[in-house]
C-alpha positions as CSV (number, residue, x, y, z in Angstrom):
1,X,-7.7,19.2,5.0
2,X,-7.9,16.7,2.1
3,X,-7.4,13.0,2.7
4,X,-5.3,10.8,0.4
5,X,-5.1,7.0,-0.1
6,X,-1.7,5.7,-0.8
7,X,-1.8,2.2,-2.4
8,X,1.4,0.2,-2.3
9,X,1.7,-2.1,-5.4
10,X,4.1,-5.0,-5.7
11,X,4.7,-8.1,-7.7
12,X,4.2,-11.0,-5.3
13,X,6.7,-13.1,-7.3
14,X,9.4,-10.4,-6.9
15,X,9.4,-9.9,-3.1
16,X,12.8,-10.5,-1.4
17,X,13.1,-14.0,0.1
18,X,11.8,-13.9,3.7
19,X,9.8,-10.8,3.1
20,X,10.7,-7.5,5.0
21,X,13.8,-7.7,7.0
22,X,13.8,-6.8,10.7
23,X,15.9,-3.7,9.8
24,X,13.2,-2.6,7.2
25,X,10.5,-3.2,9.7
26,X,12.3,-0.9,12.2
27,X,12.9,1.8,9.6
28,X,9.2,1.6,8.6
29,X,8.0,1.7,12.2
30,X,10.1,4.8,12.8
31,X,8.7,6.6,9.7
32,X,5.1,5.6,10.6
33,X,5.7,7.0,14.1
34,X,6.9,10.2,12.6
35,X,4.0,10.5,10.2
36,X,1.6,9.7,13.1
37,X,3.2,12.4,15.4
38,X,2.9,14.9,12.5
39,X,-0.9,14.3,12.6
40,X,-0.9,13.0,9.0
41,X,-1.4,9.2,9.4
42,X,-5.0,8.2,9.8
43,X,-4.6,4.4,9.2
44,X,-2.1,2.0,7.5
45,X,-1.7,-1.7,7.1
46,X,-0.1,-4.4,4.9
47,X,-2.3,-6.9,3.2
48,X,-2.0,-10.7,3.2
49,X,-0.9,-12.4,-0.1
50,X,-3.5,-12.9,-2.8
51,X,-3.3,-16.7,-2.1
52,X,-5.5,-15.8,0.9
53,X,-8.0,-13.6,-0.9
54,X,-11.1,-13.8,-3.0
55,X,-12.2,-11.6,-5.9
56,X,-15.8,-10.9,-6.6
57,X,-16.8,-10.0,-10.1
58,X,-20.2,-8.5,-11.3
59,X,-21.1,-9.0,-15.0
60,X,-24.6,-9.0,-16.4
61,X,-26.1,-8.9,-13.0
62,X,-24.4,-12.1,-11.9
63,X,-21.7,-12.2,-9.2
64,X,-18.9,-14.8,-9.4
65,X,-16.2,-15.5,-6.9
66,X,-12.6,-16.6,-7.5
67,X,-10.2,-17.6,-4.8
68,X,-6.5,-16.6,-5.0
69,X,-3.7,-16.7,-5.9
70,X,-4.2,-14.8,-9.1
71,X,-1.4,-15.9,-11.3
72,X,-2.4,-13.6,-14.2
73,X,-1.8,-10.5,-12.0
74,X,1.5,-8.8,-12.3
75,X,1.0,-6.2,-9.6
76,X,-1.2,-6.4,-6.5
77,X,-2.0,-4.0,-3.7
78,X,0.4,-5.0,-0.9
79,X,-0.7,-2.3,1.6
80,X,-2.2,1.1,2.0
81,X,-2.0,4.3,4.1
82,X,-4.7,6.8,4.7
83,X,-3.2,10.2,5.1
84,X,-4.6,13.7,5.9
85,X,-2.3,16.2,4.3
86,X,-2.4,19.9,3.4
87,X,-2.2,19.1,-0.3
88,X,-1.2,16.4,-2.8
89,X,2.5,17.5,-2.8
90,X,2.7,16.7,0.9
91,X,1.1,13.3,0.4
92,X,3.6,12.6,-2.4
93,X,6.6,13.6,-0.2
94,X,5.5,11.2,2.6
95,X,5.1,8.5,-0.1
96,X,8.6,9.0,-1.4
97,X,10.0,8.7,2.1
98,X,8.0,5.5,2.6
99,X,9.5,4.0,-0.6
100,X,13.0,5.1,0.3
101,X,13.0,3.1,3.6
102,X,12.7,-0.1,1.5
103,X,16.2,0.1,0.0
104,X,17.5,-1.4,-3.3
105,X,16.1,-5.0,-2.8
106,X,12.5,-4.0,-3.3
107,X,10.6,-3.0,-6.4
108,X,7.4,-1.1,-5.4
109,X,4.9,1.4,-6.9
110,X,3.1,3.8,-4.7
111,X,-0.1,5.4,-6.0
112,X,-1.4,8.5,-4.3
113,X,-5.1,9.3,-4.8
114,X,-7.1,12.1,-3.2
115,X,-10.3,10.9,-1.6
116,X,-13.4,12.6,-3.0
117,X,-15.2,14.3,-0.1
118,X,-18.9,14.8,0.3
């Protein structure tokens, strides 16, 4: 079965005050439990803010490092999920359900990409 990487993109400046509510965390936990029991979820996690990250850049054979936050960035990857689904349509359906648990106060983009195998 193919594997898919879902990348959750968000604008760090447009996150609801206080971050995810306890209710959202409960709904998300229930959905993750359902996805796991269905044998689809392989791994998932949220990522710390860019203020706690470092970017490495290769140009002309030289590597430079820049510590966050990255103010020029509008959207960043806020989390990911690694899914094993029968096809892309199934991965997209799980992604839609994940977005819906967030409610109206969040603005998110979820990118679904199939992993190239062997």
